[in-house]
C-alpha positions as a printed Julia matrix, in Angstrom:
327×3 Matrix{Float64}:
 -123.63  -85.24  106.49
 -123.2   -82.12  104.37
 -124.57  -81.07  101.01
 -124.24  -78.3    98.7
 -127.4   -77.83   96.72
 -126.96  -75.28   93.62
 -128.7   -74.61   90.45
 -126.52  -75.54   87.42
 -126.25  -72.5    85.74
 -123.35  -69.76   85.95
 -125.01  -68.19   89.03
 -125.21  -71.27   91.12
 -121.88  -72.69   90.01
 -119.76  -69.37   90.66
 -121.61  -68.84   93.96
 -120.64  -72.13   95.35
 -116.95  -71.86   94.11
 -116.27  -68.75   95.86
 -118.05  -70.1    99.17
 -115.67  -73.12   98.84
 -112.65  -71.25   97.87
 -113.59  -69.29  101.13
 -114.22  -72.39  103.16
 -112.65  -75.49  101.5
 -114.9   -78.87  102.44
 -115.9   -81.94  100.52
 -119.45  -82.28  100.32
 -121.92  -84.12   98.5
 -123.04  -82.04   95.37
 -126.77  -82.08   94.45
 -127.54  -80.05   91.39
 -129.04  -80.37   87.77
 -130.09  -78.55   84.65
 -131.26  -74.87   85.36
 -135.07  -75.62   85.45
 -134.34  -78.35   87.75
 -134.93  -76.28   90.94
 -136.97  -78.53   93.6
 -133.33  -80.02   94.57
 -134.11  -80.33   98.16
 -136.13  -83.41   97.48
 -133.12  -85.4    96.9
 -131.54  -84.32  100.54
 -132.32  -86.98  103.22
 -133.49  -85.51  106.48
 -131.1   -85.88  109.46
 -130.29  -84.43  113.17
 -126.88  -83.43  112.32
 -127.3   -82.46  108.49
 -125.51  -79.35  106.91
 -127.2   -77.91  103.99
 -125.72  -74.83  102.0
 -128.69  -73.93   99.26
 -127.62  -71.73   96.29
 -129.74  -69.86   93.83
 -132.77  -72.04   93.97
 -136.52  -70.75   94.87
 -137.18  -70.93   98.35
 -141.09  -70.95   97.43
 -140.41  -74.08   95.21
 -138.96  -75.83   97.78
 -140.73  -74.8   101.14
 -142.29  -78.43  101.86
 -139.03  -79.8   101.73
 -137.2   -77.04  103.39
 -139.78  -77.88  106.38
 -139.1   -81.39  106.3
 -135.58  -80.94  107.1
 -135.78  -78.19  109.59
 -138.13  -80.49  111.48
 -135.62  -83.37  111.17
 -133.05  -81.09  112.74
 -130.89  -79.93  109.91
 -129.06  -76.82  109.71
 -129.43  -74.77  106.61
 -127.64  -71.59  104.92
 -129.47  -70.24  101.68
 -128.31  -67.36   99.08
 -131.07  -66.64   96.68
 -132.45  -63.8    95.05
 -135.67  -65.31   93.59
 -139.41  -64.44   94.59
 -140.0   -65.85   98.05
 -143.39  -65.32   99.18
 -143.08  -67.48  101.82
 -139.96  -66.44  103.43
 -141.27  -65.21  106.57
 -143.31  -68.08  107.25
 -140.2   -70.09  106.99
 -138.2   -68.21  109.82
 -136.33  -70.49  111.79
 -133.42  -70.61  114.37
 -131.66  -73.19  111.9
 -132.03  -71.25  108.55
 -129.53  -68.66  107.58
 -131.42  -67.05  104.69
 -129.79  -64.48  102.65
 -132.21  -63.12  100.07
 -132.36  -59.98   98.1
 -135.12  -59.83   95.18
 -134.12  -56.63   93.58
 -133.92  -56.8    89.54
 -130.06  -55.72   89.9
 -128.86  -58.52   92.21
 -127.99  -62.34   91.65
 -126.79  -65.09   93.91
 -123.22  -64.85   93.41
 -123.6   -60.77   93.78
 -125.14  -61.78   97.34
 -122.08  -64.11   98.08
 -119.54  -61.55   96.88
 -121.21  -58.8    99.38
 -121.05  -61.85  102.17
 -117.25  -62.73  101.36
 -116.45  -59.0   101.16
 -115.52  -58.79   97.21
 -112.33  -61.58   97.88
 -113.21  -63.76   94.91
 -114.97  -61.05   92.84
 -113.98  -62.2    89.14
 -116.26  -65.1    89.76
 -119.26  -63.03   90.59
 -118.75  -60.63   87.71
 -118.64  -63.85   85.43
 -121.9   -65.15   87.19
 -123.62  -61.59   86.86
 -122.89  -61.49   83.05
 -124.2   -65.14   83.16
 -127.35  -63.97   84.7
 -127.77  -61.26   82.05
 -127.1   -58.33   84.74
 -124.7   -56.37   82.47
 -124.47  -53.33   84.18
 -124.16  -54.73   87.8
 -121.48  -56.98   86.22
 -119.6   -53.95   84.76
 -119.89  -51.94   87.85
 -117.97  -54.81   89.5
 -115.57  -55.28   86.84
 -114.53  -51.58   86.82
 -114.13  -52.01   90.66
 -111.73  -54.89   89.98
 -109.89  -52.38   87.33
 -110.4   -54.75   84.54
 -109.91  -53.51   81.12
 -112.28  -53.97   78.2
 -110.48  -57.24   77.24
 -110.59  -58.97   80.67
 -114.23  -57.78   81.16
 -115.22  -59.11   77.9
 -113.41  -62.41   78.49
 -115.68  -62.84   81.6
 -118.7   -61.81   80.03
 -118.13  -64.59   77.26
 -117.47  -67.23   80.22
 -120.66  -66.1    82.05
 -122.71  -66.48   79.03
 -121.07  -69.6    78.07
 -121.37  -71.48   81.63
 -125.23  -70.17   81.51
 -125.78  -71.56   78.17
 -124.65  -74.94   79.57
 -127.43  -75.35   82.07
 -130.18  -75.18   79.73
 -131.57  -78.85   78.71
 -134.56  -80.87   79.45
 -131.94  -83.27   81.32
 -128.34  -83.41   81.75
 -128.05  -85.7    78.52
 -128.89  -82.41   76.61
 -125.68  -80.7    78.35
 -122.54  -80.54   77.02
 -121.15  -81.09   80.6
 -123.35  -82.12   83.4
 -123.16  -79.08   85.79
 -121.57  -81.2    88.95
 -118.81  -81.93   86.46
 -118.67  -78.43   85.32
 -118.53  -77.13   89.02
 -115.4   -79.67   89.79
 -113.65  -78.56   86.57
 -113.74  -74.91   87.93
 -113.07  -75.44   91.25
 -109.54  -76.21   90.57
 -109.04  -72.41   89.7
 -109.05  -69.72   92.08
 -109.61  -67.03   89.24
 -111.34  -67.63   85.84
 -107.85  -66.99   83.74
 -106.83  -70.66   84.61
 -110.19  -72.01   83.5
 -110.22  -69.82   80.64
 -107.19  -71.65   79.12
 -108.66  -75.3    79.32
 -109.66  -77.36   76.32
 -112.89  -78.1    78.19
 -113.94  -74.44   78.16
 -112.79  -74.12   74.65
 -115.16  -77.04   73.9
 -117.82  -75.44   75.44
 -117.17  -72.15   73.7
 -117.45  -74.26   70.37
 -120.96  -75.8    71.03
 -122.13  -72.74   72.13
 -121.12  -70.52   69.04
 -122.65  -73.41   66.9
 -125.88  -73.55   68.63
 -126.12  -70.06   68.6
 -125.54  -70.03   64.83
 -128.93  -71.78   64.05
 -130.92  -68.51   65.78
 -130.03  -66.69   62.7
 -133.3   -65.54   60.94
 -135.59  -66.82   63.59
 -138.8   -64.8    63.27
 -141.31  -64.12   66.24
 -144.44  -66.69   66.16
 -146.48  -63.4    67.7
 -145.33  -59.91   67.94
 -147.56  -56.58   69.27
 -145.69  -52.97   69.91
 -142.5   -54.88   69.84
 -143.32  -57.51   72.48
 -143.05  -60.87   70.92
 -143.15  -64.5    71.73
 -140.64  -67.01   69.76
 -141.47  -70.72   69.46
 -138.59  -73.07   69.26
 -138.45  -76.72   68.09
 -138.35  -79.75   70.31
 -134.61  -80.53   69.64
 -131.28  -80.62   71.73
 -129.75  -77.2    70.15
 -133.18  -75.69   70.87
 -133.2   -76.59   74.67
 -129.84  -75.61   75.11
 -130.23  -72.25   73.41
 -133.61  -71.09   74.26
 -131.9   -69.06   77.38
 -129.17  -67.49   75.12
 -132.37  -66.29   72.71
 -134.11  -64.73   75.59
 -131.22  -63.24   77.26
 -130.27  -61.84   73.62
 -133.59  -60.24   73.18
 -133.71  -58.34   76.83
 -130.44  -57.28   76.24
 -132.39  -54.59   73.47
 -133.16  -52.79   76.65
 -136.02  -50.86   74.54
 -138.68  -51.7    77.13
 -140.1   -54.38   75.07
 -141.14  -58.04   76.7
 -140.48  -61.38   75.03
 -141.13  -64.8    75.58
 -139.45  -67.85   74.7
 -141.47  -71.07   74.1
 -139.9   -74.46   73.59
 -141.62  -77.52   72.87
 -140.65  -80.38   75.3
 -140.5   -83.94   74.47
 -143.4   -84.76   76.77
 -145.71  -82.33   74.94
 -145.71  -79.42   77.12
 -144.01  -76.11   76.78
 -140.99  -74.42   78.66
 -141.46  -70.92   78.83
 -139.1   -68.3    79.46
 -140.4   -64.64   79.71
 -138.42  -61.24   80.06
 -139.89  -58.1    81.07
 -138.84  -54.71   79.43
 -140.29  -53.04   82.26
 -140.17  -55.46   85.52
 -141.2   -53.03   88.24
 -144.36  -51.9    86.48
 -144.99  -55.24   84.54
 -143.16  -58.02   86.07
 -142.26  -61.38   84.56
 -142.97  -63.2    87.78
 -146.15  -61.65   87.75
 -147.29  -62.84   84.64
 -145.64  -66.46   84.81
 -146.94  -66.88   88.56
 -150.58  -66.84   86.92
 -149.97  -70.4    85.38
 -149.33  -73.58   87.35
 -145.37  -74.38   87.65
 -144.21  -70.31   87.15
 -142.34  -68.47   89.08
 -139.13  -66.3    88.84
 -137.85  -63.02   89.44
 -139.3   -59.41   88.05
 -137.11  -58.92   85.0
 -136.72  -62.51   84.27
 -139.42  -65.85   84.94
 -140.84  -68.74   83.51
 -143.24  -71.75   83.29
 -141.73  -75.3    83.43
 -144.49  -77.36   82.11
 -147.22  -75.36   80.26
 -149.81  -77.91   78.7
 -149.95  -77.81   74.69
 -153.62  -76.64   75.08
 -152.49  -73.84   77.23
 -150.06  -72.12   74.65
 -152.76  -70.16   72.91
 -154.36  -68.97   76.44
 -150.62  -68.18   77.41
 -149.87  -65.7    74.49
 -153.19  -64.08   74.54
 -152.54  -63.23   78.44
 -148.95  -62.07   77.49
 -150.34  -59.84   75.03
 -153.03  -58.44   77.26
 -150.19  -58.19   79.98
 -147.54  -56.61   78.19
 -149.55  -54.76   75.27
 -153.15  -54.22   76.39
 -154.0   -51.4    73.85
 -152.68  -52.73   70.72
 -154.42  -55.08   68.17
 -152.9   -58.8    67.58
 -150.96  -59.48   64.83
 -148.86  -62.66   63.84
 -145.6   -63.26   62.0
 -144.51  -66.85   60.95
């Protein structure tokens, strides 16, 4: 048996697409919404198992990885998230391609691995992961003009937006189906002309329009916390809001708090100074928290911990200023 296990966002989908363009194969797909990262639990153990893993945290899947390795499986893993247990997981049947630098995403790692052969998809993924500078640098290496670069920027943002939701019912297109639609196109140009992409773009624009006039729940020294309601549109657009705030590149940090249907909160954090005050450093203080230096999150923050999180957010990113609220 063979499995392709991948995050359902732009980075995971584009990374898999590039690898399958390079080495076509019919394999079982395992994916889900962006925050569904403990995907190896859905892969059965077996001595002849071949598993490709893309853009999900090794730390979050450490136990399941050990289960598969102990069962005789062979795994190839590309990822850019923090992996504290990477050394402990060294194994002759594990080929690990990991780089946690803040200007790298999984598709950039795959692009390096393939020598840039399918680079327009890496550009798309980098824009989707809010890595504007690396994405523009890759676009320049392809000789893309402004219009071509902007088309891939918009595609990446739309693909990434589609991955945000509490469950696949929240999404416009299930990630596995979106990958299958993209897999028929060697370059993004063909997919950009499809009705499916136009529909996705319409949904993206409609949801983004709801963000007009949104005010921070808490703010200090330019750092801010925004709270979104428990609604499908909010679950779809919370990542867009976080990336837009981070795109200001003014050194400030932001958190987007989304009320989940089970009464907990889903938190997305972006750090404006990732080397000095990493987003994963803050989120790692809370159960279910983790990610990268520039972007991290907490999957299920109990409701009674929200004020504690906001207080800690303030002391972590703006320790010397007085507290203030905005409604």
